[in-house]
N, C-alpha and C positions, 0 to 999 in steps of 0.2 A: 383598323390600325395596322400599319405596315411594320413588320418586325424582321430584322435580319440577324441570323445567328452566326457566331464565330467561336471556334474552339480555342480556349486559352489554356496556358499551363496550370498545374495544380488542380486539375479537374474542375475548371471553371468554364462556363459558357458565357461568352460576351453577347450582349443584346444591343442592337441599334434600333431604337424605337422612335417611330415618327408619329407624332400626335397631330390629329386633323385640325384644320383651322376652326371648325365649329367648337371643338373642345377647348382650344386655347382661349377663344372669345367667351365661351360659356363660363369657364372657371374664373376668368378675370371679372366678369360682371357679377358673378356670385359672391366673390370676395368683397367687392364694393358694397353690395347689398347688406352683407353681414356686418361690415364695419360701420356702415351708416346707422345700424341699430344699436351699436355698442359704444361708439366713440362720442365723447362729450365735447362739443364745440360751442363756446359761448354765443348766445344769440339765436341758437337753433335748437329745436326739439329733436330728440333721437328719432331717426328714420325720416327726418325732413331736411337733412343737410343736402344742399345742392351738390351734385356730382363733382363739379370742378373745385368747389370749396373744400370738399372732403379730400380729394386727391392732392390739392395744394397744401393742405394742413398736415396730412400724414405722410405724403411723399409717394410718388409713383413707384419707387424702388420697393417700398414696403408692400404695396399692393401686389406687385409682380412676384416678390419673394414668397408671399403667402399663397398665391395662386400656384406658383411653381411647385411648392412642397406637395400640394394635393395632386397636381398633374403627374409628378414623378412617381409618387407612391402608388397611385391608381394605375398609372401606365405600366409600371413594372409588374404589378399583380395581374393585370389583364394579359400582358405579354406572356408571362409564365403559363397562365391558363390556356391561352390561345395556342401556344406552341407545345403544350402538353409536356412541359419540362418538370422533372422530379427534382425540385430544388431543395437544398438543405441549408440551414443557417439563414442569416440575414443577407438580402441582396446589397450590392454596393453600387453607388453612383460613380461612374468613371469620368463623366464630363465635369468640368469645373462649374460649380454652382454660380459663381460670380459671372462667368462668361455666359451662362444660360440667361441670367437676368438681363444682361446687355442685349442678347440676341432675341429675347422673348418679345414678340409683337402680337398682341391679341388679334385674332382673326387671320393669322398666318400660320403655316405649319411649323412645328417645333421638333427638332431632332436631338435626342440625347442618348448617351451610351451608359449601359449598366452591366453588371456581371453578377452571376449567381454560382454558388458552389453546387455541384451535382455529385451523385454517387459515382465513384471512380470505376473505370473499366479495369478489369484484372486480366493481365496478359500472362498466361502460364506457358512458358516455353517447354517445360518438362515437369511431369509430376509422377511418372512411373519409372521404374528402373533406377531409382536414386540409390546412392551408396553413402554410408556414414558409419561412424564408430560411436559406441555408447558403453558406459561403464556397467558391468554386471555386478549387482549387489547380491552376494551369496548369504544364505542362511547361516547364522552363527549359533551352534548348539549351546554355547555358554550363556546365551541370553536367557534361556530357560532357568538355568541354575542361578543366574544373577537375580532374576525376579523372585524366585522361590526363597533365596537367601535374604532378600530384602524384606519379604513377608515374615520370615523367621525372626529377623531383627526387630520388627514391629511388635511381635508377640513375646519378645524376650523378657525375662524377669531378672531383676538385679539381686544378687546374692552377696552378702558381706564376705570378704576374704580376709583371712588372717595368716600370719606366718610367712609372708613373702612381700617383696617390694612391688611397687606399682609398675605395670607394664602396658605396652600399647594394646588397646582394646578394652582396658578397664574403664570404669566410671569412678573418678576421684572426687571426694568431698573435701573441699579446702577452704581455708581463710586466706585472703591475699590482700596486699596493699602495694600499689605501684607508684613510683616517682620517675620523673624524667631524669636520665643520667646526665651528669654534668659534662660539659664539653670544654675544649680549650678556650680560654678567655673568660670563663665563668669565675665568679668570686669563690675561691675555695672555702671561705668561711660562711657562705650563704647556705640557707636551708634548701634541700632539694625540692623541686616544684612537684606537688602531687598531680597525678594524672586524673583529669575530670572523669568521674565514674569508675576510676581504676581501683576499686576495692570492693570486697565482698566477704560475707560470712556464711559458712555452710553452703558454699557455692559448688554445684555439681558440674564437672567438666569431663566430657568424654575424651579419653586419651587417644586422639587421632591427630596426625600431624597437620591436617588441614583445618583443625579447630583452633580458634583464638589466633593470636598473632604469632609469627614465626619465632620459635625458641621457647615459648611459654610451656607448651605441652611436653617437649623433650626435656625441659628442666624438671618436670615432675616425675618422669619415668626414672625408676631406680630409688625413689624415696620410700621410706617406711612410715606407717602410721605414727603420728606423734612427732615426726621430724619437721624442723623448720629450716628453710633454705632460701638463699637469695639467688634469684634466677634472672639472667639477662635475656631480653627479647627486643626485637626491633619492629617498629611499625612499618608497614609497607609504604611505598611511595609510588603513586598517590594513595591517600587514605581519606576516609570520609571526613574526619576532622583535620583540616589542612594544617593546623598548628602542631599536630602530632606526626605528620607525614615524614617518614624516613628517620624519626627520632629513636634513639636508643633508650630503653626503659629498664628499670630495675624493679623486680617484684619480690617482696618478702612473702613466701608461701609456707603455710603450715598444712601438712597433709593430715587430715583427721580420720579419714576412713577410705577404704578401697572396696569397691563393689565390682563383681564380675557379672557379665551377661550369661544367663543360662537360657540356651535356645531350646525351643520345643522339638520333640522328636519328629523326624520326617516320616510320617505315616498317614494312614487314611483319616485319622482324627484331625490332623493338621489340615489336610485338604478340605475337609468339611467346614473347618472354622474359617478358612480364608476364601472359600469359593462355594459354588453351588454343586460341585462334583462330589460324588460319594467316595472315590478312591484317589490316591496319589497318582496312580498311572493315568487316570482320566484327566486329571489336572495337567500333568506333563504333556499328554497328547494334545490337549487343547492349546496349550502355550506353544508347542512345536508347530501346530497348524497355523496359529496366528502369526508367528514370526516368519514362517516359510512364505505365507501369503504376502506379508509385509515386504519381504525381500523381493519377491516376484513382482509386486506392484511397483516398487521403486525402480527395478530394472526396466519394466515396461515404460514407466514415466521417462527414464533416461533415453530409451529408444525413441519415444515420441519427440522429446526435446531435440535430439540429434537430427531426426528426420525433418522437423519443422525448421531447424537452422539451415539444413541443406536445401530445403524447398525454397527458402528466401533467395538463394543464389540463382534460381530459375524463374523468378517472377518479376514483373514490372508493373508497378502501380503508382500512378501520379496522384498522391493523396491530397485532398482538399484541406485547406487551413481549418475549416469548421470541424472536420473529423479529428484532426490532431489536437485542436484546442479542447474538444469534448473529452478526448481520451486522457489528456493531461489533467483536466478537472477531475475526472473519475479516479485517477491514480492518487492525486493529492488528497482527495476526500477519503479514500480508503486508508491512506497512511494516517491521516488525522484521526479517523475513527479508531484505528488500531491502537494508536498511542494514547488516545483518550481512555480507552478501555483498560490500559495499563496504569491509569492514574496520573498521566503526564498532562500538564497544562499546555495544551497545543497553542493557545493564544500567545504564549511567550516564545514559541518556536516559529509559528507561522505569522510573522510580522509583515506589515505592508511593505517594508523595505526589502524583505528577503524573498517574498513570494515570486517576483519576476525572475529572480535568479534560480529559484527552485523549479520554475516552469521551464527555463532554458535547459537546466540539467536533466529534467524528466523527458525532454522532447525526443532524444534518440530512442529511448525505451518505448515511448508511446508509438512512434512510427513503426518500430519492429513488431509490437503487439498488434497494431492495426493490419499490417501487411500479412502477418500470420493468420489472423482471424478471417480476413477477406479472401485469402488464398484457399483456406479450408472450405469456406462457404462456396466459393466458385467450383471447387472440386466436387462438393456435394451436389451442386446443381447439374454439372456436366454428367455426372455418373448416376444421377437420380437416386442418391442415397437418402433414405428417410428412416425415421424412427416410428415404430408402431405406437399408436395411441395407448394401447394396453400396457406397454412397457413404461411409458411416461406415468400413467396413472398408478401403476404398481409402485414405482419409486416414490412418487408423491405421497402415497398412503403410508409407505414405510417411514418417510421422514416426518410426516405429521404425527405418527404414533411415537417416534423416537423423541420428538421435541413437543410433546403434548402440553408441557408446562409453559410453552412460549406462545405468544400471539403471532402466528405465522399467517401471511397473506397467501392463501392457497393459489389464487390466480397467478400472482407473481412467481410463486415457487414453481408452479407448473411450467412457466416460461423458462426459468433458469434450468430446471431439470431437463426439459426438452433440448435446450441448447447444449448442455453437458453431454447428454446421451448421444446426440447427433455428432458432436465433435469426436467423441470416443469411437463411434462407428466409422467415421471418415478416417481416423488414424488407423484403425484396424484394417480398413481397406487398403490404405497406403502401405502399411507394414507387410501385407501379403504380396505386394507388388514391388517391394524394394529390398535392398540388402543392407542390414544393419549389423555390423560386426561387433560382438561383445568383447570388451577388453577388461582387464583387471581394474577393480575399484581404486580410485585415486590416481590413475595414470593419465586422466584427461583434465581433472579439476585442478585449479591453482592451489598452491600450498597455503597462501595467505588467506586468513579469515576475512570475509566481506565485512565492511562497516555496517553497524546497526543503523536503523533509520534515523535515530536521534543523532548519532555521530555524523552521519551524512549531512543532516540539516545544520548541525553546529559547524561543520567544516565550511559550508556555504556562508554561514554568518561570519566566520573568521575571515574568509576571503573578501567578503563585502566590506568588512571593517578595515582591512589592510589596504584595499583599493580606494576606500573613501578617504 
């Protein structure tokens, strides 16, 4: 079989395949034999239908089309094998199938064109001596105090308080009943509308400003036990119950009791109760080490991200469609899995109407991720960077022990670990041969918070609805 190769855009190889006369005749005859055994024609037994009657009844075009499907499929498979092409994804027919039917004559050569995606070539114009900027995350000593204070809060006991008014930080025991405040246009003689679920008896509320709806807690501050007071509060907009969003409410509150938190002493006994350490100093030292490492790891991650971004400015990769589609599939699957774990019904988000637009939106990120991954792989190959099998096995054993309660696939885990350790080693190699300037945290990142995954999907849905 004669095969001529042609390099095409998007990492495709074009194939011009010439099928021999013997094959075109053989396939045609084979189709006729198979059809004669299956087609029912009145007056003839299966397998005994004369050739011309069969062709006349079912049509020469159908015979040719059936033969061509086999010729094309087998021809492409043999061409890929003959030319030792590492193909990915499904091959594509570039010739018009209708034209091939017209031109197909059994016993004569047949030429058709196809294309296959192949692993892309990575052209690295530069990968050492790179310069970039990354945010330095510094260790904040107050983190240790915050964690310890949070543990003290968990172990706090509530002690009744007498002789003073309620203040921020107290736990108040109240009876309350709320109604929606009347607005302009409401009938002045009508009864106020009760707030659904807006009443309680012996209800405990922590007097912190972020508890309950705005105005409620501050209205209790300054009250004395036994006192009843009417407090104005306003529901946020938006609010979980749309009927209450932004509405002004009036609560009749009776303060029955005040309790104050009594925190445990910060001593070795406290350390033993909240941790496995014998002394408070050991607990503090462990927390300091943890947060120092966390800050250093975040800084290193920022350095790697900055370096990877700069690397993409010096790489040229003509990505095949197959790779891009597979990466988008992986991204959407990961998002769906994450949302599902959060209890979100992904079927309502990932509708058939919205998926094409989600794929379009995901494409730029998929391309960037692929280019980064392929670039790092290429650097690893060029510089013969490898990970020792012992290091991989040690990390796998560590993870298997850590997640012993889960059914982990050790073979798959080993592959993931090997890839992660290799990527880390390649980054270390690059960092040693590049210059990444550390700058203050927040100086490079945007001030706006990124949209959550759900918000991003909902934005696409709204856009699709407005365009539709």
